[in-house]
C-alpha positions, 0 to 999 in steps of 0.5 A: 678930629675924633676917630669914629666907627664906620659901618657900611652895609655888612662891613666895618672899617678897621683903621689899624689894618690900613687906610682903607681896610674893611671887615665883615661886621661881627659883634667882637669887631664892633667891640674892638673898634669901639675900644680903639676909638676910646683909646684914641679919643679919650686917652690920647693914643695914636693909631701908630701906637697900636696893632690889631691881632698880633701873634705873641709867642 
């Protein structure tokens, strides 16, 4: 099953943050979710291999 971007109203689903997490739609969030879909659908990455907005020291 292919990962797809889900947008409802002004919210976008963010699968890397949890099963049912939605954030306000912003241009950068749309780009982020499109890239995550590409990594999963085209290159075979799993969601478990990725994290969103990790702080690096």
